[in-house]
KOLVEXKE-759392 format. One record per residue (C-alpha): residue number from 1; residue in three letters; x, y, z. Coordinates in steps of 0.001 Angstrom, whole numbers. Layout:
N
   nr  rest        X        Y        Z
  NUM   Ala        X        Y        Z
...
//
This chain:
324
   nr  rest        X        Y        Z
    1   Met   -13073    14873     4934
    2   Asp    -9145    16175     5225
    3   Val    -7140    16874     8478
    4   Val    -8320    20794     8827
    5   Asp   -11851    19894     8195
    6   Glu   -12146    17309    10927
    7   Met   -10357    19748    13259
    8   Leu   -12764    22791    12226
    9   Arg   -15961    20468    12877
   10   Lys   -14818    19459    16231
   11   Gly   -14611    23431    17173
   12   Met   -10886    24276    16647
   13   Leu    -9910    27253    15010
   14   Leu    -6667    27488    12844
   15   Ser    -4873    30429    11287
   16   Pro    -4248    30388     7365
   17   Glu     -853    29572     7894
   18   Ala    -1421    26666    10412
   19   Ala    -4073    25411     8082
   20   Ala    -2250    25312     5120
   21   Val      888    23377     6868
   22   Leu    -1420    20907     8587
   23   Arg    -2597    20088     5190
   24   Arg      885    19290     3690
   25   Lys     1760    17356     6585
   26   Pro    -1317    15905     8497
   27   Glu      882    13639    10394
   28   Leu     1599    17174    12797
   29   Val    -2118    16772    14160
   30   Ser     -918    13880    16750
   31   Thr     2186    16264    18061
   32   Leu      418    19366    18750
   33   Ser      -45    20575    22203
   34   Val    -2552    23779    22110
   35   Ser    -3833    25778    25302
   36   Gly    -6842    27353    23667
   37   Thr    -9168    26762    20745
   38   Val    -7274    28554    18377
   39   Val    -3947    27027    16428
   40   Thr    -1407    29421    15098
   41   Leu     1557    28588    13203
   42   Gly     3536    28752    16431
   43   Asp     1500    25732    17880
   44   Val     2459    23578    14619
   45   Glu     6002    24645    14423
   46   Arg     6604    24417    18038
   47   Pro     9179    21874    19078
   48   Ser     7248    18960    21008
   49   Val     8049    15317    22408
   50   Val     6299    13035    20610
   51   Trp     6711    10263    23119
   52   Ser     9383     9441    25701
   53   Ala    10053     5727    26439
   54   Pro     9474     3943    29907
   55   Gln    12709     3018    31412
   56   Lys    11513     -754    32304
   57   Asn    12399    -3327    30227
   58   Ala    10255    -6145    29474
   59   Ser    11132    -8903    32318
   60   Ser     8608   -11570    32385
   61   Val     8387   -14420    29996
   62   Ser     4775   -13847    28756
   63   Glu     5964   -10026    28296
   64   Leu     9097   -10833    26325
   65   Ala     7018   -13532    24278
   66   Glu     4424   -10973    23335
   67   Phe     7180    -8657    22559
   68   Tyr     9097   -10413    20151
   69   Ala     5808   -11527    18686
   70   Ala     4486    -7761    18123
   71   Arg     8539    -7153    16704
   72   Phe     8116   -10235    14174
   73   Ala     4811    -9358    13269
   74   Phe     5597    -5795    12233
   75   Tyr     9292    -7256    10373
   76   Arg     6942   -10148     8261
   77   Gly     4590    -7358     7056
   78   Leu     7856    -5548     5779
   79   Leu     9819    -8568     4260
   80   Glu     6682   -10250     3196
   81   Ala     6473    -7431      507
   82   Lys     9906    -8574     -727
   83   Ala     9307   -11986     -844
   84   Asp     8662   -14172    -4052
   85   Arg     5478   -15400    -2406
   86   Ala     6262   -18816    -4960
   87   Leu     9131   -19553    -2262
   88   Leu     8406   -18072      853
   89   Val     7455   -20752     3236
   90   Ser     7398   -20988     7507
   91   Met    10547   -22763     9063
   92   Ser     8313   -25828     9638
   93   Gln     7557   -26252     6014
   94   Ala    11094   -25783     4819
   95   Ala    12429   -29509     4167
   96   Gly    13708   -31301     1207
   97   His    17561   -31673      -49
   98   Gly    18088   -29587    -2513
   99   Ser    15083   -27384    -2588
  100   Arg    14685   -23749    -2804
  101   Ala    13217   -21727     -377
  102   Ser    12305   -18051     1304
  103   Ile    12024   -17962     4759
  104   Ile    11707   -14643     7066
  105   Gly    12953   -14624    10870
  106   Ile    14481   -13326    13877
  107   Val    18316   -13822    14400
  108   Arg    18537   -16100    17900
  109   Glu    22296   -17126    17206
  110   Val    25639   -15954    15432
  111   Gly    28163   -17901    14914
  112   Gln    30951   -18409    12499
  113   Gly    29483   -19063     8969
  114   Phe    26241   -19863     9954
  115   Ala    22856   -18242    12149
  116   Val    20285   -19569    13722
  117   Leu    16954   -17937    12775
  118   Glu    13201   -18413    14328
  119   Asp     9763   -17633    13494
  120   Gly     7404   -18931    15735
  121   Thr     7053   -22595    13895
  122   Lys    10691   -23516    14344
  123   Thr    14265   -22710    14371
  124   Leu    16642   -23362    11421
  125   Arg    20165   -22582    10602
  126   Val    21293   -20455     7920
  127   Arg    24437   -20900     6459
  128   Thr    26151   -17731     5611
  129   Gln    29137   -15337     5504
  130   Glu    26796   -12244     5791
  131   Lys    27254   -10641     9140
  132   Leu    24046   -10976    10932
  133   Leu    22698    -9354    14146
  134   Glu    21155   -10882    17345
  135   Asp    17284    -9691    17467
  136   Glu    17181    -8234    14108
  137   Cys    14950    -9832    11227
  138   Val    15975   -10837     8186
  139   Leu    14351   -12551     4692
  140   Val    16632   -15233     3411
  141   Thr    16298   -17186       38
  142   Gly    18592   -19993     -668
  143   Thr    18723   -23858     -831
  144   Met    17843   -26307     1582
  145   Asp    21048   -28623     2564
  146   Arg    19859   -31642     4958
  147   Asp    18431   -29193     7705
  148   Ala    20240   -26240     6959
  149   Leu    19515   -23092     4774
  150   Val    22302   -22472     2335
  151   Ala    21433   -18723     2002
  152   Glu    21927   -17147    -1746
  153   Thr    20415   -13799    -1014
  154   Ile    19295   -11804     2598
  155   Leu    17228    -8802     2327
  156   Phe    16993    -6326     5225
  157   Pro    13750    -4468     6251
  158   Asp    15717    -1434     5295
  159   Val    15042     2344     4681
  160   Pro    12311     1959     1730
  161   Ile    14369     2875    -1673
  162   Gly    13525     6610    -2643
  163   His    12908     7436      921
  164   Ala    12891    11448      775
  165   Ala    14642    13668     2570
  166   Lys    11868    15781     4708
  167   Thr    12333    19714     5128
  168   Ser    11318    22235     7444
  169   Ala     9017    24775     5613
  170   Lys    10591    27564     6939
  171   Glu    14343    28664     8087
  172   Ala    15474    26862    11092
  173   Arg    18494    25178    12609
  174   Leu    19300    22410    14978
  175   Val    22426    22537    16941
  176   Val    23364    18941    18636
  177   Cys    26206    19307    21078
  178   Val    27596    18601    24170
  179   Asp    26302    20955    27313
  180   Pro    29655    22739    28042
  181   Val    28305    22727    31902
  182   Ala    27483    19455    32072
  183   Ala    30103    17765    29957
  184   Asn    28836    14799    29360
  185   Ala    25075    15295    28056
  186   Thr    24133    16110    24616
  187   Val    22123    18759    24093
  188   Leu    19628    20166    21117
  189   Ile    19131    23445    20645
  190   Thr    17085    25056    18037
  191   Asn    17043    28903    16993
  192   Ala    21175    28679    17826
  193   Ser    24285    29273    15426
  194   Ala    26813    27003    14760
  195   Asp    28943    30448    14012
  196   Ser    28689    31859    17579
  197   Ser    31961    32102    19363
  198   Arg    30211    30258    22281
  199   Met    26968    28327    22509
  200   Asn    24468    30241    24275
  201   Phe    21515    28742    26181
  202   Ala    20111    31930    27039
  203   Ala    17191    33750    25631
  204   Gly    16379    33492    21794
  205   Asn    17664    29768    21863
  206   Ser    15082    26766    22481
  207   Val    16688    23818    24569
  208   Val    14535    20598    23185
  209   Trp    16630    18398    24667
  210   Pro    16668    17566    27668
  211   Asp    14231    20466    28899
  212   Gly    11429    19671    26407
  213   Ala     9149    22447    24949
  214   Asp     6155    21686    26583
  215   Gly     7636    21416    30138
  216   Thr     8079    17707    30307
  217   Arg    11534    16448    31033
  218   Pro    11673    13617    28129
  219   Val    13866    10505    29135
  220   Ser    16300     8508    26309
  221   Pro    14892     7314    24480
  222   Cys    12359     9699    22881
  223   Leu    11045    10992    19794
  224   Leu    10640    14930    18991
  225   Asn     8985    16680    16676
  226   Ile    10770    19949    15530
  227   Asn     9171    22312    12908
  228   Gly     7624    18923    11447
  229   Leu    10642    16906    11410
  230   Phe    11243    13661    13839
  231   Val    14029    13264    15475
  232   Leu    14882    10459    17388
  233   Phe    17194    10775    20459
  234   His    18776     7664    21817
  235   Arg    21685     7478    24479
  236   Ile    24049     4296    23945
  237   Ser    27886     4379    24539
  238   Ala    30491     4108    21279
  239   Ala    31364      408    23036
  240   Asp    27546     -771    22679
  241   Leu    27089      697    19456
  242   Gln    30261    -1091    17866
  243   Arg    29137    -4252    20045
  244   Ile    25819    -4585    18578
  245   Ala    26600    -3982    14961
  246   Asp    30361    -5137    14917
  247   Ala    31800    -1985    13223
  248   Pro    32880     1191    13770
  249   Val    30280     3886    15050
  250   Asp    29249     5342    11943
  251   Lys    28821     2405    10005
  252   Ala    27206      659    12906
  253   Ala    24470     3643    12890
  254   Ile    23893     2801     9327
  255   Arg    24162     -635     9673
  256   Leu    21107     -746    12398
  257   Leu    19183     1613    10252
  258   Arg    19102    -1057     7475
  259   Ser    17611    -3541    10373
  260   Arg    14765     -695    10904
  261   His    15842     -808    14810
  262   Ile    18401     1403    16457
  263   Asp    19259    -1169    19428
  264   Pro    18012    -4491    18756
  265   Arg    18996    -6214    22137
  266   Asn    16434    -3269    24127
  267   Thr    13240    -4445    25144
  268   Leu    11494    -1800    26619
  269   Pro     7554    -1816    26494
  270   Gly     6100     -472    22951
  271   Asp     9522    -1477    21448
  272   Pro     9939     2446    20783
  273   Leu    13330     1947    19232
  274   Leu    11794     -235    16431
  275   Leu    11648     2030    13306
  276   Arg     7929     1400    12729
  277   Asp     8611     5039    11022
  278   Val    11474     6173     9837
  279   Pro    12302     9224    11419
  280   Asp    14376    12089     9781
  281   Ile    16922    12846    12109
  282   Val    18726    10531    14156
  283   Val    20462    12007    17253
  284   Leu    22774     9348    19042
  285   Asp    24748    10283    22376
  286   Thr    27403     7860    21989
  287   Gly    30475    10260    23097
  288   Val    32257     9844    19718
  289   Ala    31688    12427    16971
  290   Phe    30333    11432    13540
  291   Ser    27815    12147    11043
  292   Ala    26235    10351     8420
  293   Asn    23566    10456     5666
  294   Tyr    21342     7461     4773
  295   Lys    18478     7483     2259
  296   Gly    17177    10789     3647
  297   Val    17990     9940     7213
  298   Thr    20495    12243     8958
  299   Val    22535    10662    11853
  300   Val    24704    12806    14259
  301   Ser    26486    12022    17146
  302   Pro    28810    15237    19231
  303   Ser    31386    15201    21520
  304   Arg    32978    17470    23611
  305   Glu    34980    18378    20886
  306   Arg    32809    18660    17833
  307   Ala    29417    20065    17663
  308   Tyr    26733    19842    14611
  309   Glu    24382    22229    12831
  310   Ile    21620    21136    10819
  311   Asp    19917    23327     8661
  312   Leu    16389    22057     8635
  313   Arg    15605    23747     5763
  314   Thr    18357    22176     3390
  315   Arg    19325    19367     5573
  316   Glu    22956    20181     4829
  317   Val    24801    19312     8168
  318   Lys    27879    21592     9189
  319   Glu    30132    20509    11540
  320   Phe    32435    23052    14172
  321   Lys    34249    22858    16986
  322   Ala    32668    22900    20397
  323   Gln    33535    25371    22766
  324   Ala    35015    24667    25978
//
């Protein structure tokens, strides 16, 4: 039974246009917020808040242990598919000078020419010149040298090869800019145009961040559904972003997509910035303007001087000078 038939069975009525979109994009069902029993195209394509994360980090020893165990389980599932099963072992089994092995582990320490990884059975030192990030997870293949693994290859969870850029079924634009009134707040607006001489927050535009289309006020981080595209919003300073990934802000953002985590140091319950599902667009509120594209994922960060318009139908990004 497809998703539309299931909704009809439950007594929901759908317009032909809404049914066509839901059959094409069944993932939208979980984001619907419908006041009546009839689902229209407007209900399907209305911007909505998919989730808005709590602001309290996991803090107790038991909470953190459970948190990192869940993160590792997700990463292990991704990385096992990339591993040579004949070489894949737990760290407690990786032994024997000169033997080859593959291990999957979360990075616990990074030093000059080495990193210490953990997989729940043991910690293991890995010799490598690769810049690894604390709390990310990697698949390492190499040769054992006494109590260390000399890395030959390191694979990351990463955005899948062939990940296609999703587009809106109809013409729509998303403007990402800094609010000219509250100058430190990033705002996401639909139905606005970068060609306007001044950003207009009045009728005709829909501010989807921070107001939320359903009357809620989401916090950062949050995931928004805008015309069927999933937009992840996260507020992080440029200095913190550079510190986490040891790179300029635009390259740091791409590096974190390879890790499938926008902020590995973050321990919010549920690990919302762990990219279990890859978003279509990532909006970072860093205060430094940049835009980038990585394997079908659009990343933008506006500043007081520069803003961006994303054509949701083509995924083309235009930069324009923000109005004072």
